[in-house]
C-alpha positions as CSV (number, residue, x, y, z in Angstrom):
1,M,-10.4,-51.3,-116.6
2,S,-9.7,-47.8,-115.4
3,T,-6.7,-46.0,-116.9
4,L,-5.0,-44.1,-114.1
5,T,-2.3,-41.7,-115.3
6,K,1.0,-41.0,-113.6
7,A,-0.5,-37.7,-112.5
8,D,-3.5,-39.6,-110.9
9,I,-1.2,-42.0,-109.1
10,E,1.0,-39.1,-107.8
11,A,-2.2,-37.3,-106.6
12,L,-3.4,-40.4,-104.8
13,G,0.0,-40.7,-103.0
14,K,0.0,-37.0,-102.0
15,R,-3.5,-37.3,-100.6
16,A,-2.6,-40.4,-98.6
17,E,0.5,-38.6,-97.3
18,R,-1.6,-35.6,-96.1
19,M,-4.2,-37.8,-94.5
20,I,-1.6,-40.0,-92.7
21,G,0.2,-36.8,-91.5
22,E,-3.1,-35.5,-90.1
23,L,-3.7,-38.7,-88.2
24,A,-0.1,-38.6,-86.9
25,L,-0.9,-35.4,-85.1
26,I,-3.3,-37.3,-82.8
27,S,-1.1,-38.5,-80.0
28,A,-1.3,-38.9,-76.2
29,E,2.2,-37.5,-75.9
30,R,4.0,-34.5,-77.4
31,G,7.0,-35.3,-79.4
32,R,6.2,-38.9,-80.2
33,L,3.3,-40.9,-81.6
34,V,1.3,-42.9,-79.0
35,R,-2.3,-43.8,-79.9
36,L,-3.8,-46.6,-77.8
37,F,-7.0,-48.6,-78.2
38,L,-10.1,-47.0,-76.6
39,S,-8.2,-43.9,-75.6
40,P,-9.3,-40.3,-76.2
41,E,-6.8,-40.3,-79.1
42,H,-8.4,-43.4,-80.6
43,R,-11.7,-41.5,-80.4
44,M,-10.3,-38.5,-82.2
45,A,-8.7,-40.7,-84.9
46,A,-11.9,-42.7,-85.4
47,D,-13.9,-39.5,-85.7
48,L,-11.5,-38.1,-88.3
49,T,-11.5,-41.3,-90.2
50,G,-15.3,-41.4,-90.2
51,R,-15.4,-37.9,-91.5
52,W,-13.2,-38.9,-94.4
53,M,-15.3,-41.9,-95.2
54,K,-18.5,-39.7,-95.3
55,E,-16.7,-37.2,-97.6
56,A,-15.8,-40.1,-99.9
57,G,-19.4,-41.1,-100.2
58,L,-19.4,-44.1,-97.8
59,H,-22.2,-44.8,-95.2
60,V,-20.4,-44.7,-91.8
61,S,-21.1,-46.7,-88.7
62,E,-19.2,-47.9,-85.7
63,D,-19.4,-51.3,-84.0
64,A,-19.4,-52.3,-80.3
65,L,-15.6,-52.4,-80.2
66,G,-15.1,-49.0,-81.9
67,T,-14.2,-50.3,-85.4
68,V,-15.2,-47.7,-87.9
69,R,-16.9,-49.1,-91.0
70,G,-17.5,-47.2,-94.3
71,R,-20.0,-49.1,-96.4
72,W,-21.0,-48.8,-100.1
73,G,-23.3,-51.1,-102.0
74,E,-24.9,-54.4,-101.1
75,A,-23.6,-57.9,-100.1
76,P,-21.6,-59.8,-100.9
77,R,-18.9,-57.4,-99.7
78,L,-15.2,-56.9,-100.4
79,L,-13.7,-55.8,-97.1
80,I,-10.7,-53.5,-97.1
81,G,-9.0,-52.4,-93.9
82,S,-6.3,-52.0,-91.4
83,H,-5.9,-50.3,-87.9
84,L,-5.7,-46.9,-86.2
85,D,-3.9,-47.9,-83.0
86,S,-0.1,-47.6,-82.6
87,V,2.8,-48.9,-80.7
88,I,4.6,-46.6,-78.2
89,D,6.7,-44.1,-80.0
90,A,5.4,-45.3,-83.4
91,G,5.9,-44.5,-87.0
92,K,2.9,-43.0,-88.7
93,Y,2.3,-45.4,-91.6
94,D,1.8,-48.7,-89.9
95,G,-2.0,-49.2,-89.9
96,P,-3.2,-45.8,-91.2
97,L,-1.9,-46.4,-94.7
98,G,-4.3,-49.4,-95.1
99,V,-7.3,-47.4,-93.8
100,V,-6.5,-44.3,-95.9
101,G,-5.8,-46.4,-99.0
102,G,-9.1,-48.2,-98.6
103,I,-11.0,-44.9,-98.4
104,L,-9.3,-43.4,-101.5
105,A,-9.8,-46.6,-103.5
106,A,-13.5,-46.8,-102.6
107,E,-13.8,-43.1,-103.4
108,H,-12.3,-43.7,-106.9
109,F,-15.3,-45.9,-107.8
110,I,-18.0,-43.8,-106.0
111,R,-17.0,-40.5,-107.7
112,R,-17.0,-42.1,-111.1
113,G,-20.3,-43.9,-110.6
114,Q,-18.6,-47.3,-111.3
115,K,-20.6,-49.5,-109.0
116,P,-19.3,-53.1,-109.1
117,S,-21.4,-56.2,-108.6
118,F,-20.4,-56.3,-104.9
119,G,-20.4,-54.0,-102.0
120,I,-17.3,-52.5,-100.4
121,D,-16.7,-52.0,-96.7
122,V,-13.7,-50.0,-95.5
123,L,-12.7,-51.0,-91.9
124,A,-10.6,-49.1,-89.4
125,F,-9.8,-51.5,-86.6
126,G,-8.6,-50.4,-83.1
127,D,-6.7,-53.2,-81.4
128,E,-4.1,-54.6,-83.7
129,E,-0.9,-53.7,-81.9
130,G,-1.9,-54.9,-78.4
131,S,-0.1,-51.8,-76.9
132,R,-2.7,-51.2,-74.2
133,F,-4.2,-54.6,-73.2
134,P,-2.5,-58.0,-73.4
135,S,-4.7,-58.8,-76.4
136,V,-4.0,-58.4,-80.1
137,L,-6.3,-58.4,-83.1
138,S,-9.4,-58.4,-80.8
139,T,-11.3,-56.0,-83.0
140,S,-10.8,-58.0,-86.2
141,A,-11.4,-61.2,-84.3
142,T,-14.8,-59.8,-83.4
143,M,-15.6,-59.0,-87.0
144,A,-14.7,-62.6,-87.9
145,G,-16.9,-64.0,-85.1
146,H,-14.0,-65.2,-82.9
147,F,-14.0,-62.8,-80.0
148,D,-12.9,-64.4,-76.7
149,P,-15.2,-63.1,-73.9
150,A,-12.3,-63.5,-71.4
151,T,-10.7,-60.6,-73.2
152,L,-13.2,-58.2,-71.4
153,D,-11.5,-59.0,-68.1
154,L,-8.0,-58.2,-69.2
155,A,-6.5,-55.1,-67.6
156,D,-4.0,-52.4,-68.9
157,A,-1.0,-51.1,-67.0
158,K,-3.2,-48.8,-65.0
159,G,-5.6,-51.6,-63.9
160,V,-8.4,-50.5,-66.2
161,T,-10.1,-53.6,-67.7
162,Y,-11.1,-53.9,-71.3
163,R,-14.7,-53.9,-70.2
164,R,-14.4,-50.6,-68.3
165,A,-12.5,-49.0,-71.2
166,L,-15.2,-50.0,-73.6
167,E,-17.9,-48.5,-71.3
168,A,-15.9,-45.3,-71.0
169,Y,-15.6,-45.2,-74.8
170,G,-19.4,-45.2,-74.9
171,K,-19.9,-48.9,-75.9
172,N,-21.9,-51.7,-74.5
173,P,-19.9,-54.9,-73.9
174,A,-23.1,-56.9,-74.2
175,E,-23.4,-56.0,-77.8
176,V,-20.0,-57.3,-78.9
177,S,-21.4,-60.6,-80.3
178,R,-23.5,-58.6,-82.7
179,T,-20.5,-57.2,-84.4
180,A,-19.6,-60.2,-86.6
181,Y,-20.4,-60.4,-90.2
182,A,-23.2,-62.8,-91.1
183,P,-22.2,-66.1,-92.9
184,G,-21.7,-65.4,-96.6
185,E,-21.9,-61.6,-96.2
186,A,-18.1,-61.1,-96.6
187,A,-16.7,-62.3,-100.0
188,A,-13.1,-61.4,-99.2
189,Y,-10.7,-59.2,-97.2
190,V,-7.7,-57.3,-98.5
191,E,-5.2,-55.2,-96.5
192,M,-2.6,-52.7,-97.6
193,H,0.3,-52.3,-95.3
194,I,3.9,-51.2,-95.3
195,E,6.3,-54.1,-95.6
196,Q,8.1,-53.5,-92.2
197,G,11.1,-55.2,-93.8
198,P,13.8,-54.6,-96.4
199,V,12.9,-57.1,-99.2
200,L,11.1,-54.7,-101.5
201,E,13.7,-52.0,-101.2
202,K,16.4,-54.7,-102.0
203,E,14.4,-55.9,-105.0
204,G,13.9,-52.3,-106.3
205,E,10.1,-52.7,-106.4
206,P,7.4,-50.7,-104.7
207,L,4.9,-53.5,-104.1
208,G,4.7,-57.1,-102.8
209,V,2.1,-59.8,-102.4
210,V,2.0,-61.5,-99.1
211,T,2.0,-65.3,-99.3
212,G,1.3,-66.0,-95.6
213,I,1.6,-64.6,-92.1
214,V,3.8,-66.3,-89.5
215,G,2.4,-68.1,-86.5
216,Q,3.2,-66.6,-83.1
217,S,3.7,-67.7,-79.5
218,R,4.0,-65.1,-76.7
219,L,4.5,-65.9,-73.1
220,R,5.6,-64.4,-69.8
221,V,8.3,-66.2,-67.9
222,S,8.8,-65.8,-64.1
223,V,12.0,-67.0,-62.5
224,E,12.1,-67.3,-58.7
225,G,15.2,-67.2,-56.6
226,V,16.3,-65.9,-53.2
227,A,17.1,-62.3,-52.4
228,G,20.3,-61.6,-50.5
229,H,22.9,-59.0,-49.7
230,A,25.1,-58.1,-52.7
231,G,28.2,-58.0,-50.5
232,T,27.8,-60.9,-48.2
233,V,26.5,-63.9,-50.2
234,P,29.3,-65.8,-51.9
235,M,28.9,-66.3,-55.7
236,N,28.6,-70.1,-55.4
237,L,25.8,-69.9,-52.9
238,R,23.6,-67.5,-54.7
239,K,20.1,-68.2,-56.2
240,D,20.1,-65.2,-58.5
241,A,16.8,-65.1,-60.5
242,L,18.1,-62.5,-62.9
243,V,21.2,-64.5,-63.8
244,G,19.0,-67.5,-64.4
245,A,16.7,-65.4,-66.6
246,A,19.7,-64.1,-68.5
247,E,20.8,-67.6,-69.4
248,M,17.2,-68.3,-70.6
249,V,17.3,-65.2,-72.8
250,L,20.4,-66.4,-74.5
251,A,18.8,-69.8,-75.0
252,V,15.9,-68.1,-76.8
253,E,18.3,-66.5,-79.2
254,R,20.3,-69.7,-79.7
255,I,17.3,-71.8,-80.4
256,A,15.7,-69.3,-82.7
257,R,18.9,-69.0,-84.7
258,A,19.1,-72.8,-85.0
259,H,15.7,-72.7,-86.8
260,A,16.3,-69.6,-89.0
261,G,15.7,-71.7,-92.1
262,D,12.0,-71.7,-91.1
263,R,12.1,-67.9,-90.8
264,M,12.0,-68.3,-87.0
265,V,12.7,-65.3,-84.9
266,G,12.7,-65.1,-81.1
267,T,12.6,-61.9,-79.1
268,V,12.7,-61.0,-75.4
269,G,11.3,-57.5,-75.5
270,R,10.7,-56.9,-71.8
271,I,12.6,-57.9,-68.6
272,E,12.3,-56.9,-65.0
273,A,14.2,-57.8,-61.8
274,L,12.9,-57.4,-58.3
275,P,13.3,-56.0,-55.8
276,G,15.3,-53.9,-58.2
277,A,17.9,-52.4,-55.8
278,V,21.5,-52.0,-56.7
279,N,22.8,-53.9,-53.6
280,I,20.3,-56.8,-53.5
281,I,20.5,-60.1,-55.4
282,P,17.3,-60.3,-57.5
283,A,14.7,-62.7,-56.0
284,R,12.5,-62.6,-59.0
285,A,12.9,-61.9,-62.7
286,T,10.2,-61.8,-65.3
287,F,10.5,-61.5,-69.0
288,T,8.5,-62.0,-72.2
289,I,9.2,-64.3,-75.1
290,D,7.9,-63.6,-78.7
291,L,8.5,-66.6,-80.9
292,R,7.5,-66.6,-84.6
293,A,7.9,-69.0,-87.6
294,M,6.3,-69.9,-90.8
295,T,5.8,-73.5,-89.7
296,D,3.6,-74.1,-86.7
297,R,5.1,-77.5,-85.8
298,V,8.7,-76.1,-85.9
299,R,7.6,-73.1,-83.7
300,R,5.9,-75.3,-81.1
301,D,8.8,-77.7,-81.1
302,A,11.2,-74.8,-80.5
303,L,9.0,-73.5,-77.7
304,M,9.3,-76.9,-76.0
305,E,13.0,-76.8,-76.5
306,I,13.2,-73.4,-74.8
307,K,11.1,-74.6,-71.9
308,A,13.3,-77.7,-71.5
309,E,16.4,-75.5,-71.4
310,A,14.8,-73.2,-68.8
311,W,14.0,-76.2,-66.6
312,R,17.6,-77.4,-66.9
313,I,18.9,-73.9,-65.9
314,V,16.7,-73.6,-62.8
315,E,17.6,-77.1,-61.7
316,A,21.3,-76.3,-61.9
317,R,20.9,-73.0,-60.1
318,G,18.3,-73.9,-57.5
319,L,15.6,-71.7,-58.9
320,Q,12.0,-72.1,-60.0
321,V,10.3,-71.1,-63.3
322,T,6.7,-70.7,-64.5
323,F,5.4,-70.0,-68.0
324,E,2.2,-68.0,-68.7
325,P,1.2,-68.1,-72.4
326,F,-0.9,-65.1,-73.5
327,L,-0.9,-65.5,-77.3
328,D,-0.8,-68.4,-79.7
329,T,-1.7,-67.8,-83.3
330,Q,-1.2,-70.3,-86.1
331,T,0.4,-69.6,-89.5
332,T,-2.1,-68.1,-91.9
333,P,-1.6,-68.6,-95.6
334,M,-3.1,-66.0,-97.8
335,D,-5.7,-66.9,-100.5
336,S,-4.0,-68.0,-103.7
337,K,-6.6,-66.5,-106.1
338,L,-6.5,-63.2,-104.3
339,Q,-2.7,-63.2,-104.5
340,A,-2.9,-63.8,-108.2
341,A,-5.4,-60.9,-108.6
342,L,-3.1,-58.6,-106.7
343,A,-0.1,-59.7,-108.7
344,E,-2.0,-59.0,-112.0
345,A,-3.0,-55.5,-110.7
346,I,0.7,-54.8,-109.9
347,K,1.8,-56.0,-113.4
348,G,-0.8,-53.8,-114.9
349,L,1.0,-50.8,-113.5
350,G,4.3,-52.0,-115.1
351,H,5.8,-53.4,-111.9
352,R,7.1,-56.8,-110.9
353,P,5.1,-58.2,-107.9
354,I,7.4,-59.7,-105.2
355,A,6.1,-62.6,-103.2
356,I,6.8,-62.1,-99.5
357,P,5.9,-64.0,-96.3
358,S,5.0,-61.6,-93.4
359,G,6.9,-62.0,-90.2
360,A,4.5,-59.5,-88.5
361,G,1.0,-60.2,-87.4
362,H,-1.9,-58.4,-89.1
363,D,-5.7,-58.1,-88.9
364,A,-5.7,-60.3,-92.1
365,Q,-4.9,-63.2,-89.8
366,M,-8.2,-63.0,-88.1
367,M,-10.2,-62.0,-91.1
368,A,-8.9,-65.1,-92.9
369,R,-11.1,-67.1,-90.4
370,L,-14.1,-65.3,-91.9
371,C,-13.3,-65.2,-95.6
372,P,-10.5,-65.5,-98.2
373,S,-7.9,-62.9,-97.4
374,A,-4.9,-61.2,-99.0
375,M,-2.3,-58.5,-98.3
376,L,-0.5,-55.9,-100.4
377,F,2.9,-54.8,-99.0
378,V,4.3,-51.4,-99.7
379,R,8.0,-50.6,-99.7
380,C,9.3,-48.7,-96.7
381,R,12.6,-47.0,-96.4
382,G,15.3,-49.2,-94.8
383,G,12.7,-51.7,-93.8
384,V,12.2,-49.6,-90.6
385,S,8.9,-49.9,-88.7
386,H,7.6,-49.4,-85.2
387,N,9.9,-46.5,-85.1
388,P,9.5,-42.7,-85.8
389,A,11.8,-43.1,-88.8
390,E,9.2,-45.3,-90.6
391,Y,8.6,-44.0,-94.1
392,A,6.8,-44.8,-97.3
393,S,7.1,-42.4,-100.2
394,P,4.0,-40.7,-101.7
395,H,4.9,-42.3,-105.0
396,D,4.9,-45.8,-103.6
397,M,1.7,-45.2,-101.6
398,G,0.0,-43.8,-104.8
399,T,1.2,-46.9,-106.7
400,A,-0.2,-49.2,-104.0
401,I,-3.6,-47.4,-104.1
402,A,-3.7,-47.7,-107.9
403,A,-2.9,-51.4,-107.5
404,L,-5.8,-51.8,-105.0
405,I,-8.1,-50.1,-107.5
406,G,-6.9,-52.5,-110.2
407,F,-7.5,-55.4,-107.8
408,I,-11.1,-54.2,-107.1
409,E,-11.7,-54.0,-110.9
410,R,-10.5,-57.6,-111.2
411,F,-12.3,-59.0,-108.2
412,A,-15.3,-61.3,-108.7
413,P,-17.0,-62.7,-105.6
């Protein structure tokens, strides 16, 4: 086992902070971080990441969906990765920490000539957040051999399809199927990520081991009513689509709260009323639902409860409602042996590993379809994420990279 000193760990954290800060400068907008999949900014971030991989001693390639891969050694391979894309007005640690941490951990072994009995691939995915297209985890799904060809026909807010964006990025959509790992090539996948929650900070520990990732359902809801003059239609004769939608939004909150024991959360993150004039009763309202829980049956039962409540509301108000699902992912438990190895690596640094379920989706969900998978969580200040205030200290990041190095030393395919 390597003996990393406190100075080594601090140096790793400072290097990670510098690299993440450099990536954060690559944005489509001045004053806030916006880096969307297959955008010019994605290209620049991928190129910078590829350069770092080469400098670390990794052999660099890029697949048909733009995932950057730094490879060292032969199969079977331990895969380490995360993503480069961001949400709108993002924090800088969500995603890049896992990529940078993987590069620095691999470099530790390469520089010392400590070649393990397995290969290492560091992966920088591009479509984890789903901020551009109505798809999430498509790049990791492709690596795992589960890419849905219908994804190529999805369009972004400007009407550009996934297929056209790939072609503009210099890729051939016909080669997507060649991206997947061959059976048996991948021994395991591990991902380092900020916690995006307050548990580690509350526990006073820098690192946690993820036990599982919640299942998610996402859908668009359209409520149809009748437009009318805001001054002449009596309140009891209105068919106001927005008011009906508002009742449904409250129902989502009420039903999610009723199942909080299953770590259920329900969010309406987007809502729109049309025609959108101050003096017209809304004829149409659309909104999104994001429902998550650690138990698939409970989540799906709650979704049926939400739909039943919506149908009751439209019947009472003379409206119509339609539901358009666009994401359904099942709960993904993390591999118990890999969890134990991560926990041992954390203990080896003198820390207490905290077991945490993840309420956010991650590339590890898709990679778990390919091979045993695990996640290492890193403390973030205030539990804040998807926000410019997102922060992980260099000390905690250095500790996480040291734990990843310890995990690699303990790993046996």
